[in-house]
C-alpha positions in Angstrom: 0.0 0.0 0.0 1.3 3.4 -1.0 1.9 5.9 1.8 0.2 9.3 1.7 2.3 12.4 1.6 1.1 13.2 5.1 2.2 9.8 6.3 5.6 10.2 4.7 6.2 13.5 6.5 4.9 12.2 9.8 7.1 9.2 9.6 10.1 11.5 9.4 8.9 13.8 12.1 8.6 16.8 9.8 5.9 19.4 10.1 3.2 19.0 7.5 3.3 22.2 5.4 1.6 23.0 2.2 4.9 23.6 0.3 6.4 20.2 1.4 3.2 18.4 0.4 3.1 20.1 -3.0 6.7 19.3 -3.7 6.4 15.7 -2.7 3.2 15.4 -4.8 4.9 16.8 -7.8 7.9 14.5 -7.5 5.5 11.5 -7.1 3.4 12.7 -10.1 6.5 13.0 -12.3 7.6 9.3 -11.5 11.1 10.1 -12.9 13.7 12.4 -11.3 12.8 16.0 -11.7 15.0 19.1 -12.0 14.5 22.1 -9.7 13.7 24.2 -12.8 10.8 21.9 -13.6 9.6 21.9 -10.0 9.8 25.6 -10.0 7.7 25.9 -13.2 5.1 23.4 -12.0 4.8 25.1 -8.6 4.9 28.7 -9.9 2.4 30.8 -7.9 2.1 28.1 -5.3 5.6 28.0 -3.7 8.1 30.8 -3.5 11.6 30.0 -4.9 13.3 30.5 -1.5 10.7 28.2 0.1 11.2 25.6 -2.6 15.0 25.5 -1.9 14.4 25.4 1.9 11.8 22.7 1.6 14.0 20.6 -0.7 16.8 20.8 1.8 14.5 19.8 4.6 13.2 16.8 2.6 16.8 15.8 1.7 18.0 16.0 5.3 15.0 13.8 6.4 16.0 11.3 3.6 12.6 11.6 1.9 14.2 12.7 -1.4 17.6 12.4 -2.8 19.6 14.8 -5.0 22.0 14.0 -7.8 23.6 15.8 -10.6 23.4 14.6 -14.2 26.3 14.5 -16.7 24.9 17.8 -18.0 25.3 19.3 -14.6 21.6 19.5 -13.9 20.5 18.9 -10.3 17.7 16.4 -10.1 15.5 15.1 -7.2 13.7 11.9 -6.7 11.7 10.2 -3.9 13.6 7.7 -1.9 11.6 4.4 -2.0 
């Protein structure tokens, strides 16, 4: 059974905030690694750029998502299974 976004955040003892939920939902919807530029475009008007970076760092620190760089030097994010 798939965990909900809220369950994922609670499991890692993170506050449930709208930006965190939106970011995780977009990463899940994409089903492939996603760049910060793509996330920014998809969340435009919903999440400020500074909030996006802060939330991504929080999610990385909590080991909910992982970050890697492609051979083209593009930073990508994906959900940790």
